[in-house]
N, C-alpha and C positions, 0 to 999 in steps of 0.2 A: 858176908859180914853184915850184920844188922846194925844200922845206925839208930841211935835213940833220937826221937823227935821231941824237941823242946816245946813246951806249951807257949803259945803266943801271948805276949803281954798286952794288956789293955792299955790303949792310949788315954792318957789323962789330959783333959782340956784345962789349961791353966792360963791365968793372966788375961791378956787382951783377947786371946782366942775364945775364952769362955764368955766374955762380954759380947763378942761378935755373934756367937751362936745364940746368946740370950736375946739380943736385939732382933735377930732374924726370926727367932721363935715368936716374938711378940707380933711381928709383921705377918707371919704365916697364920697365926691364930686369928688376927683381925681379918685377914683375907678369907680364911675358911668360914668364919662366922657371918661376915657381912657381904661376901661376894659368892664364894663357891656354894655354900649351903642354900642361899636364896635361888641361885640359878638351877641347882639340882632339884630343889623343891618345885620350881616353876616347870621344869621338864616333866616331873612326875604328875603334877596337877593338870598339865595340858592333855593328859590321856584320861582324865576323870571328869565326871560331873561333880564338882567339888561342893561339899557341904561340911560345915564345921563339926557336925555330929556323926558324920559317916558319908564317905564319898563312894561313887560308883564308877567302876572302870568302864569306859565307853570306847576305847581304842582310838582310832584316828578321826572320830566324829567331829571333834573341835576343829581339826585342821581342814577337813572337807567342808564343813560349814563356813569356815573363814574364806576359803578359796571360792566358794559359791556365793559369797555375800557381796552384793553390789556396793554397799556402803564402804566395805573394806577397801575395794579397789579405787573407789572415789577418794578415800582418804589418802591412799598411796599416791594417786595423781596429784592431789592437793599438796602433799608433802614434797613431791618432786618439783612442782611448779614453784613452791616457796623456796626450795633449795637453789634452783637454777637462778632465780631472780635475786636472791639475797647474798649468797656466798661469793660469787665473783665481784659484785659491787662492793661488798664489805672488804675484800682483800685489796681492791684498787684504792678505795678511800683510805684504808689504813696505811698502805704503801705511800700514797700521795702526802698524807699528813706527816709521816715519818721523814720523808724527803724534805718537807718544809721546815721541820723542827731541827734537822741535822746541822745546818749552818749556824744556829743560834749559840749563844754562850751557854755554859754548862748549867748555870742557875736558871736560865730561861727554859732549857730543855727539861730540867726537873720540874719546873712549874707546869709546863704544858703536859708532861706525862701524868702528873698528879691530877690535873683538871680532866684529862680524857679518861683516866682510870676511875674517877670518882663514881660514875654510874655503876661500875661493876660491884662496888661495895654497898651501894644504896639498895633499899628494899625494892624488889621487883613489883610488889603490889603497889607501892607508892608511885613508882614510875608509870605503871599502867593506869592509875587514877589520873595522873597528869595527862596522859595521852587520851584518855576518855574525854577529858575536858577539851583537849585540842580538836578532837573529832566530834564534838558535840553537834548534833544535827540542828540545833537552834542557832540563832544569829550570834549567840555568845561564844560559840566555838571559834577558835583562831582560824582554822581553815576556811570556814564559811565567811568570816570577816574578810579574809584575803581575797577570795574569789568574788566577794560582793563588790570590791572596787572595780572589777571588770564587768559588772552587770550580770553576773551569773547567780542564779537563785541558790538557796541553801540546799546542800546535799546531805543525805543520810548515809554518811561514809561507812559506818559499821553495820547498818541495817539493810543494805542493798547488796544483792549477789554480785552486781557489776563492780562495786568498789570495795567490798569487805576485804578481799584478798590483797588488793593494792594497798589498803590502809595498814595491814599487818606488815607488808613488805616495806612500805615507806617508814614505818616505825623502826624496823630492823636497820634500815639504811642509816638512820640518824642516831643510833644508840649502840652501846656495847662494842666499841672498837678499841677500848683502852688497852686490853691485853695484846691484841695484834699490833698496835702501834708500838708498844714497848718492845715486843719481840723483834719487829722489823728494825727499830732504831738500834737495838743492841747488835743486830746482824750488820747494819750499815757501819756502825762504829768499828766492827771487827774486820772490815775490808782493808787490806794493806794499802797505805797511801802511795806506795811506789807505782801502783797501777795507774792512779790518776796522773802522777808526774810523767810517766811514759806516754800516756795519752795526750797530755798537753804539749809535750815535745813534738808529737806527730800532728798537732793542730786539730785534735778531735773536738767536736762541739759537745754541748751539754747532752743532747739527745744521743749522740754516739757513745758517750761515756755511760749513759744509762743502759743502752742496748748491749754494748759489748763488755761492760765491766760489772755494773751493779746488778742487772737482772740475772746473768749467769751465776754470780757469786751468791745471790739470794735464793737460788733455786731450791736448796734444801729447806730453807725457812719457809718459802712459799708452799712447797709440797706439804710440810708439816701443818701449816695453817689451813691449807685446803682440805686435808684429810680430817682434821679435827673440826673444821667448820662444817663440813658435810655431815659428820657424825652428830654434831650439835643441832643442826637444822632438821635432821631426820628424827631427832628426839624432842623437837619443840613441843611444848605443852602449855607453858605459863601464858604466853601471849594470846593464844587462841582461847584458852579457858577464861581468862580474865576480861579480854576485850570483846569477844563475840560469842563465846560459848559454843563455837563450832558452826554457828549459823551465819547468815540466814540460809535455810534449805541446805545445810551441811556444806556450804560453799567454802568454809574455813575449817572443816573438820580434818585435823591431822591424825596420823596414825597413833601418836602418843595420846592424844585426847580421846580417840576411839577406844584405846585400851583402858584408859582410866574410866570412861563411862561404862564399859562392859563389866569392869571389876567392881566399881564402887557405886554405880548408879543402878545397874541391872543385876548385879551380884552373880554374873556369869564368870566366875573366876577361872574355870578351865578354859573357856574360850579366850579370855584375856591373856592367860599364860601362853596359849598357843600362838596368839597374835604377837606377843612380845618376843617369842623365840623366832618367829618368821621375820620380824623386824630386825632382830639381831643378825640373822643370816643375810638379809638384804644389805645391811650396813657393812658387814664383813666382806660381802662380794664387791660392793662399790669400792671399798678401801683397797682390796686386792687389785682391782682394775686400775685404780689411780697409781698404785705403786708399780704396776706392770708397765704402764705406758708413759708415766711421767717420772719414774724413779730409776730408769735404766742407767743414766749417767750421773746420778746424784751420789756424792760421797759425803759421809758424815764424819 
């Protein structure tokens, strides 16, 4: 006996479901236009000698030239040094400031959060101009005035290979902690107070509370800030470009600045695209290692 097959009815999206798909579609279009398409284009360009009026396919030449370029590896080393010196110190300073703000009244917490976050909304160019004045090699620079009290002669902080990298690192230590402070403070406020009460009943000291309660509870937050901090430091461009231009003698040339110079100074777009994809692979690999070794017992 043959049974008749009824045609399937089309599902109609109505009400809230339709609006949900509409909002998702907008996000997908934005992602496709401003993220997926540029990445795909960079991948294609990396195999070409790119020219606006006609590109030539050259295979893996841009990648082989990059791996054999001594300046590229120097920029990688500079970026790693910058990352190692800035990210851990930035996390420690943000955590310490958040701990100091925590016992204050709510209106004082809000005030300090606003003050520390203010540089994040200020113009990076304006902040760099201020730091250029601080590092001024003449006696008018604040740093040279400070060391002058100890009988030390003026230093060319940004113009010497021995001090240029330290100057950028020091600039990073004293700026741009607002976001991390706010995130740490929010995580501290989310810790259950019963943990502290139990610790006090057991006679735990302040340091013991920090080691056995605060630090374990903040491990997911710390891992998040560590991963994002490393990603941001590997993509650093503005500080090196505005403060030193990558000099002297490429002592502060970071990978991001090298990619920018290859693309918009030497117009080697294919090589710049290849280097940007290599940088993306390096960042992804470092992030995977961080999650592998630091995120085993982290629950979100």
